[in-house]
Every structure is written in structure tokens, then in C-alpha cells.
TORVEXDO-605390 format. One record per residue (C-alpha): residue number from 1; x, z, y; residue in one letter. Coordinates in Angstrom, 2 decimals, padded with zeros to 5 digits, always signed. Example, Ala and Ser with C-alpha at 12.3 -4.5 7.8 and 13.67 -1.06 7.14 Angstrom:
<nodes>
@pos->1 east->+012.30 up->+007.80 north->-004.50 code->a
@pos->2 east->+013.67 up->+007.14 north->-001.06 code->s
</nodes>
This chain:
<nodes>
@pos->1 east->+106.72 up->-039.35 north->+216.83 code->m
@pos->2 east->+106.86 up->-037.79 north->+220.32 code->p
@pos->3 east->+106.55 up->-034.34 north->+218.71 code->a
@pos->4 east->+110.09 up->-034.55 north->+217.31 code->d
@pos->5 east->+111.37 up->-035.58 north->+220.73 code->l
@pos->6 east->+109.66 up->-032.60 north->+222.36 code->l
@pos->7 east->+111.09 up->-030.22 north->+219.76 code->a
@pos->8 east->+114.64 up->-031.38 north->+220.56 code->d
@pos->9 east->+114.11 up->-031.67 north->+224.32 code->a
@pos->10 east->+112.59 up->-028.22 north->+224.67 code->e
@pos->11 east->+115.80 up->-026.64 north->+223.42 code->r
@pos->12 east->+117.34 up->-027.60 north->+226.79 code->c
@pos->13 east->+117.19 up->-024.65 north->+229.21 code->v
@pos->14 east->+118.19 up->-026.86 north->+232.17 code->k
@pos->15 east->+121.24 up->-024.68 north->+232.93 code->c
@pos->16 east->+123.27 up->-027.63 north->+234.23 code->g
@pos->17 east->+126.51 up->-026.76 north->+232.42 code->l
@pos->18 east->+126.57 up->-030.34 north->+231.19 code->c
@pos->19 east->+126.59 up->-031.93 north->+234.65 code->l
@pos->20 east->+130.35 up->-031.82 north->+235.38 code->p
@pos->21 east->+131.01 up->-033.45 north->+232.00 code->h
@pos->22 east->+128.65 up->-036.42 north->+232.39 code->c
@pos->23 east->+130.40 up->-039.66 north->+233.45 code->p
@pos->24 east->+127.33 up->-041.33 north->+234.95 code->t
@pos->25 east->+126.24 up->-038.24 north->+236.88 code->y
@pos->26 east->+129.74 up->-037.83 north->+238.29 code->n
@pos->27 east->+129.69 up->-041.44 north->+239.46 code->k
@pos->28 east->+126.16 up->-041.51 north->+240.93 code->t
@pos->29 east->+125.25 up->-037.92 north->+241.81 code->g
@pos->30 east->+121.76 up->-038.82 north->+240.59 code->n
@pos->31 east->+120.02 up->-036.13 north->+238.56 code->e
@pos->32 east->+118.23 up->-038.83 north->+236.56 code->n
@pos->33 east->+121.67 up->-040.03 north->+235.46 code->e
@pos->34 east->+122.58 up->-036.63 north->+234.01 code->s
@pos->35 east->+121.87 up->-035.22 north->+230.52 code->p
@pos->36 east->+119.51 up->-032.64 north->+232.01 code->r
@pos->37 east->+117.67 up->-035.30 north->+233.99 code->g
@pos->38 east->+117.40 up->-037.69 north->+231.06 code->r
@pos->39 east->+116.06 up->-034.92 north->+228.84 code->i
@pos->40 east->+113.42 up->-034.17 north->+231.49 code->a
@pos->41 east->+112.45 up->-037.85 north->+231.54 code->l
@pos->42 east->+112.12 up->-037.92 north->+227.74 code->v
@pos->43 east->+109.99 up->-034.75 north->+227.88 code->q
@pos->44 east->+107.72 up->-036.32 north->+230.49 code->a
@pos->45 east->+107.28 up->-039.48 north->+228.42 code->w
@pos->46 east->+106.67 up->-037.57 north->+225.18 code->a
@pos->47 east->+104.05 up->-035.44 north->+227.00 code->s
@pos->48 east->+102.27 up->-038.55 north->+228.34 code->d
@pos->49 east->+103.19 up->-037.62 north->+231.90 code->s
@pos->50 east->+105.32 up->-040.74 north->+232.53 code->l
@pos->51 east->+105.07 up->-044.28 north->+231.17 code->p
@pos->52 east->+108.07 up->-046.04 north->+229.64 code->a
@pos->53 east->+108.59 up->-048.01 north->+232.84 code->s
@pos->54 east->+111.63 up->-050.24 north->+233.41 code->p
@pos->55 east->+112.94 up->-047.62 north->+235.84 code->r
@pos->56 east->+112.69 up->-044.80 north->+233.30 code->l
@pos->57 east->+114.23 up->-046.93 north->+230.54 code->l
@pos->58 east->+117.08 up->-047.94 north->+232.84 code->a
@pos->59 east->+118.09 up->-044.30 north->+233.38 code->h
@pos->60 east->+118.18 up->-043.76 north->+229.61 code->i
@pos->61 east->+119.99 up->-047.04 north->+228.93 code->d
@pos->62 east->+122.65 up->-046.15 north->+231.50 code->n
@pos->63 east->+123.74 up->-043.29 north->+229.24 code->c
@pos->64 east->+127.06 up->-043.94 north->+227.45 code->l
@pos->65 east->+126.18 up->-041.52 north->+224.64 code->l
@pos->66 east->+129.63 up->-040.02 north->+225.00 code->c
@pos->67 east->+128.01 up->-036.70 north->+223.98 code->r
@pos->68 east->+130.34 up->-034.63 north->+226.12 code->a
@pos->69 east->+127.20 up->-032.69 north->+227.06 code->c
@pos->70 east->+126.70 up->-031.66 north->+223.43 code->e
@pos->71 east->+130.17 up->-030.17 north->+223.25 code->r
@pos->72 east->+129.52 up->-027.78 north->+226.15 code->v
@pos->73 east->+125.80 up->-027.10 north->+225.58 code->c
@pos->74 east->+125.09 up->-023.38 north->+224.96 code->p
@pos->75 east->+121.72 up->-024.23 north->+223.42 code->a
@pos->76 east->+123.11 up->-026.84 north->+220.99 code->d
@pos->77 east->+120.70 up->-029.52 north->+222.17 code->v
@pos->78 east->+121.07 up->-032.52 north->+219.79 code->p
@pos->79 east->+121.32 up->-034.91 north->+222.73 code->y
@pos->80 east->+122.58 up->-037.93 north->+220.79 code->g
@pos->81 east->+119.75 up->-037.70 north->+218.27 code->r
@pos->82 east->+117.25 up->-037.23 north->+221.08 code->l
@pos->83 east->+118.32 up->-040.38 north->+222.92 code->i
@pos->84 east->+118.51 up->-042.49 north->+219.75 code->d
@pos->85 east->+115.00 up->-041.43 north->+218.73 code->r
@pos->86 east->+113.61 up->-042.01 north->+222.20 code->f
@pos->87 east->+115.01 up->-045.53 north->+222.25 code->r
@pos->88 east->+113.47 up->-046.22 north->+218.85 code->a
@pos->89 east->+110.04 up->-044.92 north->+219.88 code->q
@pos->90 east->+109.79 up->-045.94 north->+223.53 code->a
@pos->91 east->+111.57 up->-049.27 north->+223.71 code->s
@pos->92 east->+112.02 up->-050.83 north->+220.26 code->p
@pos->93 east->+111.06 up->-054.26 north->+221.59 code->a
@pos->94 east->+113.28 up->-054.23 north->+224.67 code->t
@pos->95 east->+114.84 up->-057.64 north->+225.28 code->r
@pos->96 east->+118.31 up->-057.77 north->+223.79 code->t
@pos->97 east->+120.96 up->-059.32 north->+226.08 code->p
@pos->98 east->+122.67 up->-062.49 north->+224.82 code->m
@pos->99 east->+126.09 up->-060.81 north->+224.57 code->a
@pos->100 east->+124.63 up->-058.06 north->+222.39 code->l
@pos->101 east->+122.74 up->-060.55 north->+220.21 code->r
@pos->102 east->+125.98 up->-062.41 north->+219.59 code->l
@pos->103 east->+127.79 up->-059.17 north->+218.81 code->l
@pos->104 east->+125.06 up->-058.01 north->+216.40 code->l
@pos->105 east->+125.17 up->-061.40 north->+214.69 code->g
@pos->106 east->+128.89 up->-061.05 north->+214.07 code->m
@pos->107 east->+128.61 up->-057.51 north->+212.69 code->v
@pos->108 east->+125.59 up->-058.19 north->+210.46 code->h
@pos->109 east->+126.34 up->-061.64 north->+209.07 code->k
@pos->110 east->+129.59 up->-062.04 north->+207.16 code->r
@pos->111 east->+129.64 up->-065.86 north->+207.40 code->p
@pos->112 east->+129.33 up->-065.60 north->+211.19 code->l
@pos->113 east->+132.02 up->-062.91 north->+211.28 code->n
@pos->114 east->+134.39 up->-065.07 north->+209.21 code->r
@pos->115 east->+133.59 up->-068.09 north->+211.36 code->a
@pos->116 east->+134.40 up->-066.03 north->+214.46 code->a
@pos->117 east->+137.74 up->-065.03 north->+212.91 code->q
@pos->118 east->+138.61 up->-068.68 north->+212.22 code->k
@pos->119 east->+137.45 up->-069.76 north->+215.67 code->a
@pos->120 east->+139.54 up->-067.04 north->+217.30 code->l
@pos->121 east->+142.59 up->-068.08 north->+215.26 code->a
@pos->122 east->+142.15 up->-071.71 north->+216.37 code->l
@pos->123 east->+141.50 up->-070.60 north->+219.94 code->y
@pos->124 east->+144.71 up->-068.57 north->+219.95 code->s
@pos->125 east->+146.81 up->-071.25 north->+218.23 code->a
@pos->126 east->+145.64 up->-073.93 north->+220.64 code->s
@pos->127 east->+147.07 up->-072.12 north->+223.64 code->g
@pos->128 east->+143.66 up->-071.92 north->+225.33 code->l
@pos->129 east->+143.81 up->-068.14 north->+225.05 code->a
@pos->130 east->+146.46 up->-068.14 north->+227.76 code->n
@pos->131 east->+144.19 up->-069.99 north->+230.17 code->w
@pos->132 east->+140.53 up->-069.45 north->+229.31 code->i
@pos->133 east->+138.82 up->-066.07 north->+228.74 code->r
@pos->134 east->+135.08 up->-066.89 north->+228.69 code->p
@pos->135 east->+132.66 up->-064.24 north->+229.97 code->g
@pos->136 east->+132.56 up->-060.51 north->+229.31 code->q
@pos->137 east->+133.34 up->-060.98 north->+225.61 code->i
@pos->138 east->+136.24 up->-063.31 north->+226.42 code->g
@pos->139 east->+138.07 up->-060.68 north->+228.43 code->r
@pos->140 east->+138.07 up->-058.43 north->+225.34 code->l
@pos->141 east->+139.58 up->-060.95 north->+222.93 code->l
@pos->142 east->+142.89 up->-059.87 north->+221.35 code->p
@pos->143 east->+146.20 up->-061.47 north->+222.17 code->a
@pos->144 east->+147.20 up->-064.62 north->+220.26 code->p
@pos->145 east->+149.24 up->-064.41 north->+217.09 code->g
@pos->146 east->+147.61 up->-061.51 north->+215.19 code->q
@pos->147 east->+147.59 up->-062.07 north->+211.42 code->r
@pos->148 east->+144.38 up->-062.62 north->+209.51 code->r
@pos->149 east->+143.86 up->-063.07 north->+205.79 code->g
@pos->150 east->+141.91 up->-061.98 north->+202.73 code->a
@pos->151 east->+142.07 up->-058.33 north->+201.79 code->r
@pos->152 east->+142.55 up->-056.87 north->+198.32 code->k
@pos->153 east->+140.19 up->-054.20 north->+197.01 code->k
@pos->154 east->+143.07 up->-051.88 north->+196.12 code->l
@pos->155 east->+146.53 up->-051.32 north->+197.62 code->y
@pos->156 east->+148.67 up->-049.17 north->+195.33 code->r
@pos->157 east->+151.38 up->-046.88 north->+196.61 code->t
@pos->158 east->+154.94 up->-047.49 north->+195.44 code->m
@pos->159 east->+155.65 up->-043.77 north->+195.74 code->h
@pos->160 east->+154.48 up->-040.69 north->+193.85 code->r
@pos->161 east->+150.68 up->-040.82 north->+193.83 code->v
@pos->162 east->+149.14 up->-037.96 north->+195.82 code->k
@pos->163 east->+145.57 up->-039.21 north->+195.78 code->g
@pos->164 east->+143.01 up->-041.95 north->+196.29 code->e
@pos->165 east->+141.44 up->-042.77 north->+199.63 code->v
@pos->166 east->+138.86 up->-045.25 north->+200.79 code->g
@pos->167 east->+139.47 up->-047.11 north->+204.04 code->l
@pos->168 east->+136.49 up->-047.89 north->+206.25 code->f
@pos->169 east->+137.75 up->-050.80 north->+208.29 code->k
@pos->170 east->+134.65 up->-051.45 north->+210.41 code->g
@pos->171 east->+132.75 up->-054.66 north->+211.00 code->c
@pos->172 east->+134.94 up->-055.95 north->+213.84 code->l
@pos->173 east->+138.31 up->-054.68 north->+212.64 code->g
@pos->174 east->+139.42 up->-057.98 north->+211.09 code->e
@pos->175 east->+138.28 up->-059.89 north->+214.17 code->l
@pos->176 east->+139.64 up->-057.72 north->+216.96 code->l
@pos->177 east->+142.36 up->-055.53 north->+215.45 code->d
@pos->178 east->+143.67 up->-056.56 north->+212.01 code->p
@pos->179 east->+147.05 up->-055.01 north->+212.90 code->a
@pos->180 east->+145.56 up->-051.52 north->+212.71 code->t
@pos->181 east->+144.13 up->-052.22 north->+209.25 code->i
@pos->182 east->+147.57 up->-053.39 north->+208.11 code->d
@pos->183 east->+149.19 up->-050.31 north->+209.63 code->a
@pos->184 east->+146.68 up->-047.92 north->+208.05 code->a
@pos->185 east->+147.34 up->-049.36 north->+204.59 code->i
@pos->186 east->+151.12 up->-049.22 north->+205.15 code->t
@pos->187 east->+151.15 up->-045.61 north->+206.35 code->v
@pos->188 east->+148.76 up->-044.36 north->+203.65 code->l
@pos->189 east->+150.76 up->-046.14 north->+200.92 code->n
@pos->190 east->+154.05 up->-044.69 north->+202.22 code->h
@pos->191 east->+152.39 up->-041.27 north->+202.26 code->a
@pos->192 east->+151.56 up->-041.60 north->+198.55 code->g
@pos->193 east->+147.93 up->-042.70 north->+198.60 code->y
@pos->194 east->+146.29 up->-045.60 north->+196.82 code->n
@pos->195 east->+144.00 up->-047.31 north->+199.33 code->v
@pos->196 east->+140.60 up->-048.72 north->+198.31 code->h
@pos->197 east->+138.81 up->-051.31 north->+200.47 code->l
@pos->198 east->+135.42 up->-051.92 north->+198.82 code->p
@pos->199 east->+134.26 up->-055.46 north->+199.47 code->a
@pos->200 east->+130.67 up->-054.29 north->+199.94 code->g
@pos->201 east->+131.30 up->-052.15 north->+203.03 code->q
@pos->202 east->+129.61 up->-053.31 north->+206.20 code->t
@pos->203 east->+128.86 up->-052.23 north->+209.78 code->c
@pos->204 east->+128.43 up->-048.47 north->+210.19 code->c
@pos->205 east->+125.14 up->-049.06 north->+212.04 code->g
@pos->206 east->+126.14 up->-047.64 north->+215.42 code->a
@pos->207 east->+125.04 up->-050.65 north->+217.47 code->l
@pos->208 east->+121.62 up->-050.76 north->+215.84 code->d
@pos->209 east->+121.11 up->-046.99 north->+215.95 code->l
@pos->210 east->+121.95 up->-046.73 north->+219.64 code->h
@pos->211 east->+119.69 up->-049.66 north->+220.50 code->h
@pos->212 east->+116.60 up->-048.21 north->+218.86 code->g
@pos->213 east->+116.70 up->-049.85 north->+215.43 code->d
@pos->214 east->+117.07 up->-046.80 north->+213.23 code->g
@pos->215 east->+115.53 up->-048.57 north->+210.23 code->d
@pos->216 east->+118.25 up->-051.22 north->+210.14 code->y
@pos->217 east->+120.91 up->-048.57 north->+210.72 code->a
@pos->218 east->+119.60 up->-046.73 north->+207.64 code->e
@pos->219 east->+119.78 up->-049.96 north->+205.63 code->k
@pos->220 east->+123.43 up->-050.37 north->+206.61 code->l
@pos->221 east->+124.08 up->-046.74 north->+205.71 code->a
@pos->222 east->+122.70 up->-047.28 north->+202.21 code->r
@pos->223 east->+124.91 up->-050.35 north->+201.80 code->t
@pos->224 east->+128.05 up->-048.43 north->+202.79 code->n
@pos->225 east->+127.25 up->-045.45 north->+200.59 code->i
@pos->226 east->+126.71 up->-047.79 north->+197.63 code->q
@pos->227 east->+129.97 up->-049.65 north->+198.39 code->a
@pos->228 east->+132.06 up->-046.49 north->+198.04 code->f
@pos->229 east->+129.94 up->-045.00 north->+195.24 code->d
@pos->230 east->+131.72 up->-044.59 north->+191.93 code->g
@pos->231 east->+135.21 up->-044.31 north->+193.42 code->l
@pos->232 east->+136.94 up->-040.97 north->+192.83 code->a
@pos->233 east->+138.22 up->-040.53 north->+196.39 code->l
@pos->234 east->+139.89 up->-037.62 north->+198.13 code->n
@pos->235 east->+138.53 up->-038.95 north->+201.42 code->a
@pos->236 east->+137.11 up->-041.97 north->+203.19 code->v
@pos->237 east->+139.31 up->-042.48 north->+206.23 code->v
@pos->238 east->+138.13 up->-044.15 north->+209.40 code->s
@pos->239 east->+140.41 up->-046.06 north->+211.78 code->i
@pos->240 east->+137.72 up->-046.26 north->+214.47 code->a
@pos->241 east->+136.24 up->-042.98 north->+215.62 code->s
@pos->242 east->+133.13 up->-044.77 north->+216.86 code->g
@pos->243 east->+132.43 up->-045.69 north->+213.25 code->c
@pos->244 east->+133.60 up->-042.35 north->+211.88 code->g
@pos->245 east->+131.25 up->-040.40 north->+214.13 code->s
@pos->246 east->+128.25 up->-042.33 north->+212.78 code->v
@pos->247 east->+129.41 up->-042.17 north->+209.15 code->l
@pos->248 east->+129.77 up->-038.38 north->+209.40 code->r
@pos->249 east->+126.12 up->-038.12 north->+210.43 code->e
@pos->250 east->+124.72 up->-040.14 north->+207.53 code->y
@pos->251 east->+121.96 up->-038.22 north->+205.77 code->e
@pos->252 east->+123.82 up->-038.57 north->+202.45 code->h
@pos->253 east->+125.80 up->-035.35 north->+202.81 code->s
@pos->254 east->+128.14 up->-036.08 north->+199.87 code->g
@pos->255 east->+129.37 up->-039.28 north->+201.49 code->f
@pos->256 east->+129.38 up->-037.92 north->+205.05 code->a
@pos->257 east->+131.52 up->-034.94 north->+204.05 code->a
@pos->258 east->+134.31 up->-037.27 north->+202.89 code->k
@pos->259 east->+134.63 up->-039.05 north->+206.24 code->i
@pos->260 east->+137.74 up->-038.14 north->+208.23 code->v
@pos->261 east->+139.73 up->-039.77 north->+211.02 code->d
@pos->262 east->+142.90 up->-041.23 north->+209.56 code->i
@pos->263 east->+145.23 up->-039.31 north->+211.89 code->s
@pos->264 east->+143.42 up->-036.06 north->+211.10 code->q
@pos->265 east->+143.69 up->-036.76 north->+207.37 code->f
@pos->266 east->+147.41 up->-037.50 north->+207.51 code->l
@pos->267 east->+148.10 up->-034.45 north->+209.67 code->a
@pos->268 east->+146.04 up->-032.09 north->+207.50 code->q
@pos->269 east->+147.72 up->-033.29 north->+204.31 code->q
@pos->270 east->+151.18 up->-033.11 north->+205.92 code->d
@pos->271 east->+151.35 up->-036.61 north->+204.51 code->a
@pos->272 east->+154.34 up->-037.75 north->+206.57 code->l
@pos->273 east->+156.61 up->-034.85 north->+205.62 code->a
@pos->274 east->+158.61 up->-037.03 north->+203.24 code->e
@pos->275 east->+158.64 up->-040.12 north->+205.46 code->i
@pos->276 east->+161.59 up->-040.72 north->+207.77 code->e
@pos->277 east->+160.54 up->-042.03 north->+211.19 code->l
@pos->278 east->+162.94 up->-043.85 north->+213.46 code->r
@pos->279 east->+163.42 up->-042.39 north->+216.97 code->p
@pos->280 east->+161.30 up->-043.85 north->+219.76 code->l
@pos->281 east->+162.58 up->-042.89 north->+223.21 code->p
@pos->282 east->+159.36 up->-043.80 north->+225.01 code->a
@pos->283 east->+156.59 up->-042.26 north->+227.10 code->r
@pos->284 east->+153.30 up->-042.19 north->+225.19 code->i
@pos->285 east->+149.92 up->-041.36 north->+226.72 code->v
@pos->286 east->+147.40 up->-040.08 north->+224.19 code->l
@pos->287 east->+143.78 up->-041.04 north->+224.87 code->h
@pos->288 east->+141.12 up->-039.17 north->+222.85 code->s
@pos->289 east->+137.92 up->-041.23 north->+222.46 code->p
@pos->290 east->+134.63 up->-039.47 north->+223.14 code->c
@pos->291 east->+133.47 up->-040.07 north->+219.57 code->s
@pos->292 east->+136.63 up->-038.41 north->+218.24 code->l
@pos->293 east->+136.53 up->-035.28 north->+220.40 code->k
@pos->294 east->+132.80 up->-034.79 north->+221.02 code->n
@pos->295 east->+131.30 up->-035.84 north->+217.68 code->v
@pos->296 east->+133.99 up->-035.80 north->+214.97 code->m
@pos->297 east->+135.85 up->-032.92 north->+216.72 code->r
@pos->298 east->+139.13 up->-034.17 north->+215.21 code->q
@pos->299 east->+141.23 up->-035.04 north->+218.23 code->e
@pos->300 east->+144.16 up->-032.81 north->+217.24 code->r
@pos->301 east->+145.21 up->-035.06 north->+214.36 code->g
@pos->302 east->+146.59 up->-037.89 north->+216.49 code->a
@pos->303 east->+148.63 up->-035.47 north->+218.60 code->l
@pos->304 east->+150.10 up->-033.78 north->+215.54 code->q
@pos->305 east->+150.96 up->-037.16 north->+214.04 code->l
@pos->306 east->+152.68 up->-038.51 north->+217.13 code->l
@pos->307 east->+154.67 up->-035.31 north->+217.57 code->e
@pos->308 east->+156.54 up->-036.27 north->+214.38 code->m
@pos->309 east->+158.18 up->-039.28 north->+216.07 code->i
@pos->310 east->+161.71 up->-038.30 north->+217.14 code->p
@pos->311 east->+162.49 up->-038.60 north->+220.87 code->e
@pos->312 east->+158.93 up->-039.60 north->+221.81 code->a
@pos->313 east->+157.57 up->-038.01 north->+225.00 code->q
@pos->314 east->+153.84 up->-037.31 north->+224.57 code->l
@pos->315 east->+151.62 up->-037.15 north->+227.63 code->l
@pos->316 east->+148.06 up->-036.01 north->+226.82 code->p
@pos->317 east->+145.55 up->-036.97 north->+229.49 code->l
@pos->318 east->+144.04 up->-034.12 north->+231.51 code->p
@pos->319 east->+140.65 up->-032.72 north->+230.44 code->d
@pos->320 east->+139.22 up->-034.07 north->+233.70 code->a
@pos->321 east->+139.42 up->-037.60 north->+232.27 code->c
@pos->322 east->+135.99 up->-038.58 north->+231.00 code->h
@pos->323 east->+134.72 up->-041.55 north->+229.00 code->c
@pos->324 east->+136.69 up->-044.81 north->+229.39 code->c
@pos->325 east->+133.44 up->-046.77 north->+229.67 code->g
@pos->326 east->+133.68 up->-048.67 north->+226.40 code->s
@pos->327 east->+130.86 up->-046.93 north->+224.46 code->a
@pos->328 east->+130.22 up->-049.67 north->+221.90 code->g
@pos->329 east->+128.32 up->-052.49 north->+223.58 code->s
@pos->330 east->+128.00 up->-050.57 north->+226.86 code->y
@pos->331 east->+130.98 up->-052.40 north->+228.35 code->m
@pos->332 east->+129.08 up->-055.67 north->+227.86 code->l
@pos->333 east->+125.70 up->-054.45 north->+229.07 code->e
@pos->334 east->+126.87 up->-052.28 north->+231.99 code->h
@pos->335 east->+130.13 up->-053.92 north->+233.12 code->p
@pos->336 east->+130.19 up->-052.36 north->+236.60 code->e
@pos->337 east->+129.97 up->-048.75 north->+235.39 code->m
@pos->338 east->+132.31 up->-049.49 north->+232.48 code->a
@pos->339 east->+134.87 up->-050.96 north->+234.89 code->q
@pos->340 east->+134.59 up->-048.02 north->+237.28 code->a
@pos->341 east->+135.23 up->-045.55 north->+234.45 code->l
@pos->342 east->+138.22 up->-047.39 north->+233.01 code->v
@pos->343 east->+139.66 up->-047.68 north->+236.53 code->d
@pos->344 east->+139.48 up->-043.87 north->+236.81 code->d
@pos->345 east->+141.28 up->-043.55 north->+233.48 code->l
@pos->346 east->+144.04 up->-045.97 north->+234.40 code->l
@pos->347 east->+144.54 up->-044.24 north->+237.74 code->r
@pos->348 east->+145.52 up->-041.11 north->+235.80 code->e
@pos->349 east->+147.53 up->-043.08 north->+233.23 code->v
@pos->350 east->+149.55 up->-045.03 north->+235.80 code->c
@pos->351 east->+150.80 up->-041.77 north->+237.31 code->a
@pos->352 east->+152.77 up->-041.26 north->+234.08 code->w
@pos->353 east->+154.16 up->-044.82 north->+233.93 code->q
@pos->354 east->+153.98 up->-044.83 north->+230.12 code->p
@pos->355 east->+155.26 up->-047.38 north->+227.65 code->d
@pos->356 east->+152.33 up->-046.92 north->+225.28 code->f
@pos->357 east->+148.73 up->-045.76 north->+225.42 code->l
@pos->358 east->+147.38 up->-044.80 north->+222.00 code->v
@pos->359 east->+143.71 up->-044.40 north->+221.18 code->t
@pos->360 east->+141.82 up->-043.95 north->+217.91 code->s
@pos->361 east->+138.83 up->-046.21 north->+218.57 code->n
@pos->362 east->+138.82 up->-050.01 north->+218.57 code->i
@pos->363 east->+136.18 up->-050.23 north->+221.31 code->g
@pos->364 east->+138.22 up->-048.05 north->+223.63 code->c
@pos->365 east->+141.37 up->-049.99 north->+222.76 code->a
@pos->366 east->+140.02 up->-053.45 north->+223.58 code->v
@pos->367 east->+138.30 up->-052.20 north->+226.76 code->h
@pos->368 east->+141.39 up->-050.39 north->+228.05 code->i
@pos->369 east->+143.70 up->-053.24 north->+226.99 code->a
@pos->370 east->+141.59 up->-055.73 north->+228.96 code->a
@pos->371 east->+141.85 up->-053.52 north->+232.06 code->a
@pos->372 east->+145.60 up->-053.10 north->+231.53 code->v
@pos->373 east->+146.01 up->-056.88 north->+231.38 code->k
@pos->374 east->+143.90 up->-057.36 north->+234.52 code->q
@pos->375 east->+146.22 up->-055.00 north->+236.38 code->r
@pos->376 east->+149.34 up->-056.68 north->+235.00 code->g
@pos->377 east->+150.66 up->-053.41 north->+233.58 code->l
@pos->378 east->+153.58 up->-053.42 north->+231.14 code->a
@pos->379 east->+151.95 up->-050.98 north->+228.73 code->m
@pos->380 east->+150.95 up->-051.49 north->+225.11 code->q
@pos->381 east->+147.58 up->-050.20 north->+223.90 code->v
@pos->382 east->+147.42 up->-049.47 north->+220.20 code->l
@pos->383 east->+146.22 up->-047.12 north->+217.46 code->h
@pos->384 east->+148.29 up->-044.03 north->+216.51 code->p
@pos->385 east->+148.86 up->-045.30 north->+212.96 code->v
@pos->386 east->+150.08 up->-048.65 north->+214.32 code->t
@pos->387 east->+152.75 up->-046.82 north->+216.30 code->l
@pos->388 east->+153.63 up->-044.65 north->+213.29 code->i
@pos->389 east->+153.81 up->-047.67 north->+210.98 code->s
@pos->390 east->+156.29 up->-049.38 north->+213.29 code->g
@pos->391 east->+158.58 up->-046.34 north->+213.19 code->q
@pos->392 east->+158.73 up->-045.91 north->+209.40 code->i
@pos->393 east->+162.29 up->-046.39 north->+208.25 code->r
@pos->394 east->+162.27 up->-048.93 north->+205.42 code->r
@pos->395 east->+165.10 up->-048.81 north->+202.91 code->f
</nodes>
């Protein structure tokens, strides 16, 4: 109901402290493209002062939901919740773009997801991947040669057992980044943890939630909670902060409290203390996804983890670097803004001339990797645990 929107919106005192942190406002200079401006638009609609016109909806849809504004807001305005609820109430029947419909089909329907995995494997094996990259989705496809296969429900550690963890692999992990799932299992097992991958886990619900379908997002939440129910777990680790940020805000507080970014978990448990890592004399830029730093507030874990690699030179990006432009399906629906933002990021990154860029969110990784390939840069983009896994000294 509009009343709940007004209650959240009226907490905003219009101080403007959020403006320097908003990617779209910094790009456009348009007040309607700022958190303060968007909140004012929501207030006007909820008060029956403005209709949900295409122009108004466009300003709201242009938001990346990076939630950098929430992190600096002195009034603790729940901006993410406000925008999600507005989209559900004001534009639940908005036409869904074809690219997003295809993406939602792959995340919701397992047969379609598996078919996409097989098609991608054939596409890569045929050699077409080196010549044809169809459309916006095509530019985000992973490089040929990544392994795919059935997963077990439990991967036991060969070392002294320190605990049991669940691994939330995400709906697109097997399709776009199976290497990170492999690496997460390897690192957790070497650290002494048995790793559970419940077969019933599904999409976290982020795409549906952020496109106004809160009911379906709640259905997915119930499915995930049930999938991990009954397992005596120390934690449920996420390898994609975009997923982790949504899982941590599930209404089931018992489940939500167990969600932790995998790098944060390993760093907090000092889990790598007994693992010998091979030296890596390389320059590594650390990218912190918006969902990791603004929602999960767990960006320190990746830094602490990477600091354990001997001879590695870590180069954290300056605070002035904002969202990379990925933002879930945003990179498909708003390609021009998404490209402008990733160009800004790479401008900062290229100054370091790094060997690796590490990031803890699959959406950020595929978006940045596509831009890196377009520029012809000799830089690998991967997850922190993938880098760690490659440096574990096997005996």
C-alpha cells in the first residue's frame, strides 16, 4: 500500500549527503536521477500528486540499487526496500524486455538452465565462441573450456573436520562461472569444512524482487530456506554477494543470520592458517561489489584473504570508484549507463596495470570481464577464492 511507501520516504530529510555517492546522479547531474529525487518522486506518487507515467517510472528504473546512499544516510532511510516496494505497487505489469525474460527463464526453470549449460558447452566446443557473440547476453558469455558436470550433495574434507557449511551457488553459477564453485569447495575442504550443496536450492530471488515481483521472490525464499533446513551448519556461505545480500534480508531470521560471504567466513575463522599458499608475484586489484560493501558490509574479508598470498601486491581501488554498472540485469536493460560506469572503473584499474582483478560477485565479474576483453587488456577477472585455490600448495 502507498502508506508503507510514505512511511519509508518521509524518513528522508533531503539533506543531499547521498548525492556524491550516487552513480546515476554523478553521470547525469539530474536531481531526478539521485536518491533524494527518486524518493521525492515516490512520495508524490504515493500521495496521488503524480501518476506512474513512463517518465516517472524511467527515473526509478534507471536506479542501479547499489544502495551506496543507504550506507551514508544519517536518517537510515531503507532506500532499497522503498524502491522494491514502489516497483511492486506502481509498475507490476511493466513490459519485461526479451533479454530479461530469457534470463528469468534460465534462473527459474532448471530444465532451461541445464539446456543453456549444454548449449553453451557445444557453442564453446564448436569454436563459434571465438567468432560470434550474439547480442548483449552474448558479450557476457564465459570463455570456452570451463568444466561443467553434476554436483554432489556433500563434499567431505580430507583434513581435520572444523565444521559444516552450506554453499549457496546461485542460479547462474554453473552456467557462467563453474570455476568459482569448484574453487570454493576446494578451499573450504582444505580449510577443514565439509561442504553441503542441497539439490533443492534455487535462485535467491533478486531479479524478481528488483523488478516488482515480491510474491515470486518470497516463493523462492521459502524454497531456499527449506533446501537448507535440517542441516546442522556453522554457516551458509555465498560466492556471489548479489545473492548473499538478498539472502541476508530474508524474513526468516534464523536462515538469514547464517549467510556470510565466503571470503569473510574464511577470514573470520582464520581458516587458512594451516594452509600453505605458493607465492604469487603479481599485481592484484581488489574490486568490492556494491552488494558486498553497502548491503552485506563484509568487504574486509576478501582483502584479509588475499593478504595471505606471499609476494602478492594488493591494490584496493579508491573510494571514489562507484558501481561497475552490472547491478543484476541492469547491464542488459541499460547498456549505455552500464558501459559508462565500467569504463570509469577500468580507467582507474588500468592506471595500476594489474595482472588480476578480483571481485566477489558473478554479475560484476562477467560485466567487467566483457569490458576487459573489449579493450584487449591482458588482465584476468576472477573471484578471490579462485585465486586462493590456485595458490594452495598440494602435497
